[in-house]
C-alpha positions as CSV (number, residue, x, y, z in Angstrom):
1,X,295.4,137.9,161.8
2,X,296.1,141.2,160.2
3,X,296.6,141.1,156.4
4,X,298.2,144.6,156.5
5,X,301.5,143.4,158.0
6,X,303.7,141.5,155.5
7,X,307.2,142.5,156.7
8,X,308.4,143.0,160.3
9,X,311.7,144.6,161.4
10,X,313.5,143.5,164.6
11,X,316.3,145.3,166.4
12,X,318.2,145.4,169.7
13,X,319.0,148.7,171.4
14,X,320.7,150.0,174.5
15,X,322.7,147.7,176.8
16,X,323.0,144.1,175.7
17,X,321.6,141.3,177.9
18,X,321.7,137.5,177.7
19,X,318.6,136.2,175.9
20,X,318.5,138.9,173.2
21,X,319.7,136.5,170.5
22,X,317.1,134.0,171.7
23,X,314.5,136.7,171.3
24,X,315.7,137.6,167.8
25,X,315.5,133.9,166.8
26,X,312.0,133.7,168.1
27,X,310.8,136.8,166.2
28,X,312.4,135.6,163.0
29,X,311.0,132.1,163.2
30,X,307.5,133.3,164.3
31,X,307.6,135.5,161.2
32,X,308.6,132.5,159.1
33,X,305.8,130.4,160.7
34,X,303.2,133.1,159.8
35,X,304.7,133.5,156.3
36,X,305.9,137.1,157.1
37,X,309.2,138.5,155.9
38,X,311.5,139.6,158.7
39,X,314.3,142.1,158.4
40,X,317.1,142.4,161.0
41,X,318.1,146.0,161.8
42,X,321.7,146.4,162.8
43,X,322.9,148.7,165.6
44,X,319.4,149.7,166.9
45,X,318.0,153.1,166.0
46,X,321.3,154.2,164.4
47,X,320.9,151.3,161.9
48,X,317.3,152.4,161.3
49,X,318.6,155.8,160.3
50,X,321.3,154.4,158.1
51,X,319.2,151.7,156.5
52,X,321.4,148.9,157.8
53,X,318.9,146.1,157.2
54,X,319.3,142.4,156.3
55,X,316.5,139.9,155.4
56,X,316.5,137.0,157.8
57,X,314.9,133.5,157.6
58,X,314.6,130.5,159.9
59,X,318.1,129.4,158.9
60,X,319.6,132.8,159.6
61,X,319.2,132.3,163.3
62,X,320.3,128.7,163.8
63,X,322.8,128.1,166.7
64,X,322.2,131.5,168.4
65,X,319.8,130.6,171.2
66,X,322.8,129.7,173.4
67,X,324.8,132.8,172.7
68,X,325.1,136.0,174.8
69,X,325.1,139.5,173.4
70,X,323.2,140.3,170.2
71,X,324.0,139.3,166.6
72,X,322.2,142.5,165.5
73,X,324.6,144.6,167.6
74,X,323.5,147.5,169.7
75,X,324.2,151.2,169.9
76,X,322.8,154.3,171.5
77,X,321.7,156.8,168.8
78,X,321.9,160.6,169.4
79,X,320.6,161.1,165.9
80,X,317.3,159.4,166.6
81,X,316.6,161.9,169.4
82,X,316.2,164.5,166.6
83,X,313.2,164.9,164.3
84,X,315.5,164.9,161.4
85,X,317.0,161.5,162.5
86,X,313.5,160.0,163.0
87,X,312.4,161.3,159.6
88,X,315.3,159.6,157.9
89,X,314.5,156.4,159.8
90,X,310.9,156.5,158.6
91,X,312.0,157.1,155.0
92,X,314.2,154.0,155.2
93,X,311.4,152.0,156.7
94,X,309.0,152.9,153.9
95,X,311.7,152.3,151.3
96,X,312.2,148.8,152.7
97,X,308.4,148.2,153.0
98,X,308.6,147.4,156.7
99,X,305.1,147.4,158.2
100,X,306.0,147.0,161.9
101,X,308.9,146.9,164.4
102,X,309.8,144.6,167.3
103,X,312.1,146.6,169.7
104,X,314.2,144.6,172.1
105,X,315.7,146.7,174.9
106,X,315.0,148.8,178.0
107,X,313.1,152.0,178.8
108,X,315.3,154.2,176.5
109,X,314.5,151.8,173.6
110,X,310.8,151.9,174.5
111,X,310.8,155.7,174.8
112,X,312.2,156.0,171.2
113,X,309.5,153.6,170.0
114,X,306.7,155.6,171.6
115,X,307.9,158.8,170.1
116,X,308.2,157.2,166.6
117,X,304.7,155.7,167.0
118,X,303.3,159.0,168.0
119,X,304.9,160.9,165.1
120,X,304.3,158.4,162.3
121,X,301.5,156.1,163.7
122,X,303.9,153.2,163.0
123,X,303.2,149.9,164.8
124,X,305.8,148.9,167.4
125,X,305.9,146.2,170.1
126,X,308.6,146.1,172.8
127,X,310.4,143.1,174.4
128,X,312.1,144.0,177.7
129,X,315.8,143.1,177.5
130,X,317.9,144.3,180.5
131,X,319.7,142.5,183.3
132,X,318.5,145.1,185.9
133,X,314.9,143.8,185.9
134,X,313.7,147.4,186.3
135,X,310.9,147.5,183.7
136,X,307.3,147.9,185.0
137,X,304.8,145.4,183.5
138,X,306.8,142.2,183.7
139,X,308.0,140.0,186.5
140,X,311.2,139.2,184.7
141,X,313.2,140.9,181.9
142,X,315.5,139.1,179.5
143,X,318.9,138.5,180.9
144,X,318.0,139.0,184.6
145,X,318.0,135.3,185.5
146,X,321.3,134.8,183.7
147,X,322.9,137.8,185.5
148,X,321.7,136.5,188.8
149,X,323.4,133.1,188.2
150,X,326.6,134.9,187.1
151,X,326.7,137.0,190.2
152,X,326.0,134.1,192.6
153,X,328.7,132.0,191.0
154,X,331.2,134.9,191.3
155,X,330.3,135.5,195.0
156,X,330.6,131.8,195.8
157,X,334.2,132.0,194.4
158,X,334.9,135.2,196.4
159,X,333.6,133.6,199.6
160,X,336.2,130.8,199.2
161,X,338.9,133.5,199.4
162,X,337.1,135.4,202.2
163,X,336.9,132.3,204.3
164,X,340.5,131.3,203.7
165,X,341.8,134.7,204.8
166,X,339.2,135.9,207.3
167,X,338.3,138.8,205.1
168,X,335.3,141.1,204.6
169,X,334.5,141.6,200.9
170,X,332.4,144.3,199.5
171,X,331.0,143.1,196.1
172,X,329.5,145.7,193.8
173,X,326.9,144.5,191.3
174,X,325.0,146.3,188.6
175,X,321.8,148.2,189.6
176,X,322.1,152.0,189.4
177,X,318.4,152.6,190.0
178,X,317.1,149.1,191.1
179,X,318.4,146.6,193.6
180,X,316.9,143.4,192.2
181,X,320.2,141.8,191.3
182,X,321.8,142.8,194.6
183,X,318.9,141.6,196.8
184,X,318.3,138.3,195.0
185,X,321.9,137.4,194.5
186,X,322.7,138.5,198.1
187,X,320.1,136.2,199.5
188,X,321.1,133.4,197.1
189,X,324.8,133.6,198.0
190,X,324.2,134.0,201.8
191,X,325.5,137.6,202.0
192,X,325.7,139.1,205.5
193,X,324.4,142.5,204.3
194,X,322.8,143.8,201.1
195,X,322.8,147.4,200.2
196,X,320.3,148.6,197.5
197,X,319.0,152.0,196.2
198,X,315.5,151.4,197.5
199,X,316.5,151.0,201.2
200,X,319.1,153.3,202.7
201,X,320.3,151.3,205.7
202,X,322.7,154.0,206.9
203,X,326.3,153.7,207.9
204,X,325.5,153.2,211.6
205,X,323.4,150.2,211.0
206,X,326.0,148.7,208.6
207,X,328.7,149.0,211.3
208,X,326.3,147.5,213.9
209,X,325.5,144.6,211.6
210,X,329.1,143.8,210.8
211,X,330.1,144.1,214.5
212,X,327.2,141.7,215.4
213,X,328.5,139.3,212.8
214,X,332.0,139.3,214.2
215,X,330.8,138.8,217.8
216,X,328.6,135.9,216.7
217,X,331.7,134.1,215.5
218,X,331.7,134.8,211.8
219,X,335.3,134.9,210.5
220,X,334.5,136.3,207.1
221,X,331.7,138.3,205.6
222,X,330.2,139.3,202.2
223,X,328.4,142.6,201.7
224,X,326.6,142.9,198.3
225,X,326.3,146.5,197.1
226,X,324.1,147.7,194.2
227,X,326.0,150.4,192.3
228,X,323.2,152.9,193.0
229,X,323.1,152.3,196.8
230,X,323.0,155.6,198.7
231,X,324.7,154.4,201.9
232,X,328.1,155.6,200.7
233,X,329.4,157.7,197.8
234,X,330.8,154.6,196.2
235,X,331.8,151.1,197.2
236,X,335.5,152.1,197.7
237,X,334.6,155.0,200.1
238,X,332.2,152.7,201.9
239,X,334.9,150.1,202.4
240,X,337.3,152.8,203.7
241,X,334.7,154.0,206.2
242,X,334.2,150.6,207.6
243,X,337.9,149.9,207.7
244,X,338.4,153.1,209.7
245,X,335.7,152.3,212.2
246,X,336.2,148.5,212.4
247,X,340.0,148.2,212.0
248,X,340.1,144.5,212.9
249,X,338.5,143.7,209.5
250,X,340.7,142.9,206.6
251,X,338.6,144.5,203.8
252,X,338.7,143.9,200.0
253,X,336.5,145.3,197.2
254,X,335.4,143.4,194.1
255,X,333.5,145.2,191.3
256,X,331.9,142.6,189.0
257,X,331.1,145.1,186.3
258,X,330.2,144.1,182.7
259,X,330.8,140.4,183.3
260,X,327.2,140.4,184.6
261,X,325.9,141.2,181.1
262,X,327.8,138.4,179.3
263,X,327.7,134.7,179.0
264,X,325.3,132.1,177.6
265,X,321.7,132.7,178.7
266,X,320.1,130.4,181.3
267,X,317.4,128.0,180.3
268,X,314.9,130.3,181.9
269,X,316.0,133.3,179.7
270,X,316.0,131.2,176.6
271,X,312.4,130.0,177.1
272,X,311.2,133.4,178.2
273,X,312.8,135.0,175.1
274,X,311.1,132.4,172.9
275,X,307.7,133.1,174.4
276,X,308.1,136.9,174.2
277,X,309.3,136.8,170.6
278,X,306.3,134.8,169.5
279,X,303.9,136.9,171.5
280,X,305.4,140.1,170.0
281,X,304.9,139.0,166.4
282,X,301.4,137.6,167.0
283,X,300.4,140.8,168.8
284,X,301.4,142.9,165.8
285,X,299.5,140.5,163.5
286,X,296.4,141.0,165.8
287,X,296.6,144.8,165.2
288,X,298.2,145.6,168.6
289,X,300.7,148.5,168.8
290,X,302.6,150.5,171.4
291,X,302.7,147.7,173.9
292,X,305.5,145.8,175.7
293,X,305.3,142.0,176.1
294,X,305.8,140.9,179.7
295,X,305.3,137.9,182.0
296,X,303.1,137.8,185.1
297,X,302.0,134.6,186.9
298,X,303.7,132.7,184.1
299,X,301.4,134.1,181.4
300,X,302.3,136.4,178.6
301,X,300.7,139.9,178.9
302,X,300.8,143.3,177.2
303,X,301.5,146.6,179.0
304,X,301.2,150.0,177.2
305,X,304.7,151.3,176.5
306,X,304.1,154.5,178.4
307,X,303.2,152.6,181.5
308,X,306.3,150.3,181.1
309,X,308.5,153.4,180.9
310,X,306.8,155.6,183.5
311,X,305.9,152.8,186.0
312,X,308.3,151.7,188.7
313,X,309.3,148.1,189.4
314,X,308.8,147.3,193.1
315,X,311.4,145.6,195.2
316,X,310.3,142.4,197.0
317,X,309.6,143.5,200.6
318,X,309.2,139.9,201.7
319,X,312.7,139.1,200.4
320,X,314.0,142.1,202.3
321,X,312.7,140.6,205.5
322,X,314.2,137.2,204.5
323,X,317.6,138.8,204.0
324,X,317.4,140.3,207.5
325,X,316.5,137.0,209.1
326,X,319.2,135.1,207.1
327,X,322.0,137.5,208.1
328,X,321.6,136.8,211.8
């Protein structure tokens, strides 16, 4: 273990996700276990610039493993994008005697960490926290499993109404650049069609599929749409197009929005966050820097931050095939 690191700072940045608090807890308690001081940094990089730090110990993080959001708050910092802002952050870090940082967030958070590491040779380790599951180098990101369960639960409730009124529901879920939530939640909830950014099905195929469903005897249907899907300009225009071409459908649109980010994290996310937090601290103590902690084949791994940011998470092709078969 490295003797150079005596104080570690931990922060959350970007969009919040269930499991961030569990990760903060893991980092703080791993520091306590290794007799390292831990400072919580409020409001991400903006808090780093403003010196908004608080020392944390094992008791500081009791009763937070089950809470959504982040007790350290989160913010997007324009100031940190400037050299002046980063210089101020470094000045505050040195004043507080922080020796390394654990960054919990997504690709924007990791990009900031890489730039900071490059300019000041300062040790950083990233923990992927985003419901979109769109970070390369890990099978799952913190919050993804919880978001899936939230979406499936919501669609199950929507289906009750769809079945009662013989309606077609378009349900929009998060996923501007990646369709992991839409694909997995769609299969899990028995959706008739799933529209994702990675696969442009085209409007003609969508109409054909819905018509086939109607002729097969389905009285109601659910179409799950990732917000970044390219089939239509947006989910409302998509619904209007289908209504114009298949007028016998009674169509409704439901946008799940930010409810997908909230809520108590699932057991899986709590355990994953705990493992990632411990791995992050112990990696820093081993002299590792500029890496992201991830999980592959149920093992903790490290991926260089630049690969995590530049790499592309792949959609599950087998699951695409399954979704086609299940929608018959």
